[in-house]
C-alpha positions in Angstrom: 7.9 27.6 -16.6 3.9 27.3 -16.6 3.4 29.4 -19.5 0.6 29.7 -21.0 -0.1 28.0 -24.8 -2.1 29.0 -28.3 -2.2 26.5 -30.8 -3.4 27.7 -34.4 -4.7 24.1 -36.0 -6.4 21.1 -34.6 -9.2 19.0 -36.2 -11.3 18.3 -32.7 -14.6 19.4 -34.7 -13.8 17.1 -37.5 -13.3 14.0 -34.9 -16.5 15.4 -33.0 -18.5 14.0 -36.3 -17.9 10.5 -35.6 -20.1 8.2 -33.4 -19.5 8.0 -30.3 -17.1 10.7 -30.2 -16.1 12.5 -26.5 -14.2 15.4 -25.9 -12.4 13.2 -23.4 -11.0 10.7 -25.8 -7.5 10.1 -25.2 -6.8 8.7 -28.7 -6.8 12.3 -29.9 -4.2 14.4 -29.2 -6.3 17.8 -28.7 -9.1 16.2 -26.7 -10.0 18.1 -23.2 -7.7 16.1 -21.1 -4.5 17.1 -23.4 -5.3 20.4 -23.4 -5.7 20.9 -19.9 -2.7 19.4 -19.1 -0.5 21.6 -21.7 -2.0 24.6 -20.2 -3.3 25.3 -23.6 -5.6 28.9 -23.0 -6.4 29.3 -26.5 -7.2 26.5 -29.4 -7.8 27.4 -32.9 -10.6 24.7 -34.2 -10.5 24.1 -37.7 -13.8 23.5 -39.5 -12.7 20.9 -42.4 -14.3 19.1 -45.4 -12.6 17.4 -48.5 -13.2 18.7 -51.6 -15.9 16.4 -53.0 -19.8 15.4 -52.7 -21.4 16.8 -49.6 -18.4 18.9 -48.3 -20.6 22.2 -47.4 -22.5 19.5 -45.0 -19.4 18.9 -43.3 -18.4 22.3 -42.6 -22.1 23.4 -41.5 -22.2 20.7 -39.3 -19.0 21.8 -37.6 -19.8 25.1 -37.3 -23.1 23.9 -35.4 -20.4 21.5 -32.9 -18.3 24.8 -32.2 -20.9 26.7 -31.3 -21.8 24.1 -29.0 -18.6 23.8 -27.5 -18.7 27.8 -26.7 -21.7 26.7 -23.9 -19.9 23.8 -22.7 -18.4 25.1 -19.4 -15.0 23.8 -20.2 -14.4 26.4 -23.3 -15.6 30.0 -24.0 -15.7 31.7 -27.3 -12.2 33.6 -27.2 -11.7 37.5 -28.5 -8.4 39.4 -27.7 -10.1 40.8 -24.4 -11.6 37.9 -22.4 -9.0 35.3 -21.9 -7.8 37.0 -18.8 -11.3 37.9 -17.3 -12.3 36.4 -14.3 -14.2 33.0 -14.9 -12.0 32.3 -17.9 -9.0 31.3 -15.7 -9.9 27.3 -16.2 -11.6 27.4 -19.2 -9.9 27.3 -22.4 -10.6 29.6 -25.2 -11.7 28.6 -28.4 -11.8 30.2 -32.2 -13.0 29.2 -35.5 -11.1 28.3 -39.1 -12.1 27.1 -42.1 -9.6 24.6 -43.7 -10.7 24.1 -47.6 -13.0 26.8 -48.8 -15.0 23.4 -50.0 -16.3 23.4 -46.7 -18.7 26.0 -47.8 -18.8 26.0 -51.3 -18.6 23.1 -53.6 -17.4 22.4 -56.7 -21.0 22.5 -58.6 -22.8 25.3 -56.7 -23.1 29.0 -57.4 -20.6 31.0 -55.5 -23.3 33.0 -54.2 -25.0 30.1 -52.7 -21.3 29.4 -51.1 -21.1 32.5 -49.6 -24.5 31.9 -48.0 -23.0 28.8 -46.2 -20.1 31.0 -45.4 -22.0 33.6 -43.9 -24.3 30.5 -41.7 -20.8 29.2 -40.7 -19.7 32.5 -39.7 -23.0 33.4 -37.8 -22.8 30.1 -35.9 -19.1 30.4 -34.9 -19.0 34.5 -34.3 -15.6 34.8 -35.9 -13.6 32.9 -38.3 -10.0 33.3 -37.6 -8.5 32.4 -41.0 -9.8 30.5 -44.2 -7.6 28.1 -45.9 -8.6 28.0 -49.6 -7.6 24.6 -50.7 -6.3 21.5 -48.9 -4.0 19.0 -50.3 -5.7 18.7 -54.0 -7.3 21.0 -56.3 -10.3 22.6 -56.1 -12.7 25.4 -58.1 -10.3 28.0 -55.8 -6.7 27.0 -56.4 -4.6 24.1 -56.0 -3.7 22.2 -52.6 0.1 21.0 -51.8 -0.4 18.1 -54.2 -1.8 20.0 -57.1 -0.1 22.4 -59.4 -2.8 24.9 -60.2 -2.3 28.7 -59.2 -4.9 31.0 -58.0 -8.3 30.5 -60.1 -11.1 33.1 -61.2 -13.2 31.8 -58.4 -10.4 32.1 -55.7 -10.1 36.0 -56.7 -13.5 36.8 -55.8 -13.0 35.0 -52.9 -10.1 36.9 -51.6 -12.2 39.7 -52.8 -15.3 38.6 -50.5 -13.0 38.3 -46.9 -10.9 41.6 -47.9 -11.7 43.7 -45.1 -13.5 41.3 -42.9 -10.5 40.8 -40.3 -10.5 36.9 -41.5 -6.6 36.2 -42.6 -5.7 33.8 -45.1 -3.9 30.6 -44.7 -1.2 29.3 -46.5 -0.7 25.7 -44.8 -2.0 24.0 -47.6 -1.3 25.8 -50.8 1.3 25.1 -53.6 3.9 27.4 -54.2 2.2 28.9 -57.3 -1.0 29.3 -55.3 0.8 31.4 -52.3 2.7 33.5 -54.6 -0.6 33.9 -56.8 -2.3 35.1 -53.4 0.4 37.6 -52.3 0.1 39.0 -55.6 -3.4 39.5 -55.9 -3.2 40.7 -52.6 -0.8 43.3 -53.5 -2.4 44.2 -56.9 -5.8 44.5 -55.1 -4.1 46.8 -52.2 -5.9 44.6 -49.8 -4.5 44.5 -46.1 -5.5 40.8 -45.7 -3.3 39.3 -43.0 -1.4 36.0 -44.2 0.0 32.8 -41.7 1.0 29.2 -42.6 -1.1 28.0 -39.1 0.5 24.6 -39.6 3.6 24.4 -41.7 7.3 23.8 -41.1 10.5 25.0 -42.9 11.3 23.3 -46.4 15.0 23.6 -46.0 15.2 21.9 -42.6 13.1 18.9 -44.1 12.0 18.5 -47.6 8.3 18.1 -47.9 6.0 20.5 -50.2 3.9 20.8 -47.0 6.7 22.8 -45.7 7.4 26.5 -46.8 10.5 27.2 -49.1 12.4 30.0 -47.9 10.8 32.7 -50.3 7.6 31.7 -49.2 8.0 31.9 -45.3 10.5 35.5 -45.7 7.1 36.6 -47.3 5.0 35.6 -44.2 7.1 37.0 -41.7 7.7 40.2 -44.0 3.9 40.7 -43.6 3.9 40.1 -39.8 2.5 36.8 -40.5 2.5 33.5 -38.5 3.8 30.4 -38.9 2.9 27.6 -36.7 5.1 24.7 -36.0 3.4 21.3 -37.3 4.4 18.3 -34.8 3.4 15.6 -37.6 6.4 13.4 -38.2 5.9 13.9 -42.1 7.1 17.8 -41.5 9.4 17.5 -38.6 11.7 14.8 -39.6 10.2 11.0 -40.0 13.5 9.9 -37.8 14.4 12.7 -35.1 12.0 14.7 -33.0 14.4 17.2 -31.7 14.9 18.4 -35.6 11.7 20.5 -34.7 14.2 22.5 -32.9 16.2 23.1 -35.9 12.8 24.2 -37.5 12.7 26.9 -34.7 16.6 27.6 -35.3 15.7 28.2 -39.3 12.6 30.3 -38.6 15.1 32.6 -36.4 17.6 32.5 -39.4 15.0 33.8 -41.6 14.0 36.7 -39.5 10.9 35.1 -37.7 11.5 35.7 -34.3 8.0 37.3 -33.7 6.5 35.1 -36.7 6.9 31.3 -34.9 3.6 29.8 -33.2 2.5 26.7 -32.6 0.6 24.9 -35.0 0.3 21.1 -34.0 -2.0 19.4 -36.1 -3.5 17.0 -33.7 -6.1 14.9 -35.7 -7.3 11.5 -35.0 -5.0 9.2 -37.3 -5.4 5.9 -36.0 -7.7 4.8 -38.9 -5.6 6.5 -41.4 -5.2 4.5 -44.8 -1.7 5.0 -45.2 -0.2 2.9 -42.4 3.2 3.4 -43.2 2.8 6.7 -41.5 1.7 5.2 -38.4 2.5 6.5 -35.9 1.5 10.5 -37.1 3.5 11.9 -34.2 6.5 10.9 -31.9 5.7 10.3 -28.6 7.3 13.6 -27.5 4.5 15.4 -29.7 1.7 13.2 -29.8 -0.5 15.3 -27.6 -1.0 19.0 -26.2 0.0 17.7 -22.8 3.9 17.6 -23.9 3.8 22.0 -24.6 5.1 22.6 -21.1 8.0 20.3 -22.1 8.6 21.8 -25.2 8.6 25.2 -23.9 11.4 24.1 -21.5 13.3 22.8 -24.1 12.9 26.2 -26.1 13.9 28.2 -23.1 17.1 26.0 -22.4 18.2 25.7 -25.9 17.1 29.4 -27.0 15.7 31.9 -24.1 13.0 32.2 -22.0 11.8 35.1 -24.3 11.5 33.3 -27.2 10.0 30.1 -25.2 7.0 33.0 -24.5 6.6 34.1 -27.7 6.1 30.9 -29.5 4.4 29.5 -26.9 1.5 32.5 -26.7 2.8 36.2 -27.6 3.4 35.9 -31.3 -0.2 34.2 -31.7 -1.8 36.7 -29.4 -0.2 39.7 -31.2 -1.1 39.0 -34.4 -4.8 38.1 -33.3 -4.9 41.5 -31.4 -3.8 43.5 -34.6 -6.7 41.8 -36.6 -9.4 43.3 -34.2 -8.3 46.2 -34.6 
């Protein structure tokens, strides 16, 4: 089975901020050679910044790096129509996202100034697919997965700002309260904002606050959103790589046949300070070249139709609906 693959989240851009970093570094699971081997046809590139000093400089730099990638012969700026065009057969389509709104608005600047940064980033990347309001911690917009705050007033203003702009909201790093508040606020304002959890698994399968509880997973599915399977061991099962297929089974149990996608979350982890988590990925899931084998396993365990949906069709359908 040589199906194409779409991945909803990687940290290649953040890695490229490092001195001497290259696209070909096989220490990184989403490096160019692995993307090619894995037949990844569309890769969402996160622009990430931690909340803190100089966060916006990291975001703006990554938006410029993304712009550079679109001019690289190995990549093209993805939209819903052009991935099948002549000339793009051997290139990888890329689309940008923002992981943590601190990437364009720090804790101390005015919102107006932050939104100007956001517009500059959008101008550099052409299209922002989704914005994750937080990361692990709390920021001016709300609480991340290791915090308790819900949606703050600045978070409401941010949602107001992106409403109607065909930008999705990513719940991958929200805590449960913030996710509930986002849904409530979207509904109160009658916004038709798409939602997804770009790199999250299911808490009922493996307990971790980065994984979705049933009620949030079902709400994403009800809203025809996406849930991207995360390959990091801490969110799969630290002992058993095959539990990734239990996450798929559970997603199906919740009604998510048309919502499950890939969101592997490949990043450079070799210098991560928490060495107890090394290596962050099982060998079977350690880089994007493993997608064909994973697709084959899904086909054998479930069906070829489901392998097609998870590998690319669900994600492409979601993106096409956003462009309508």
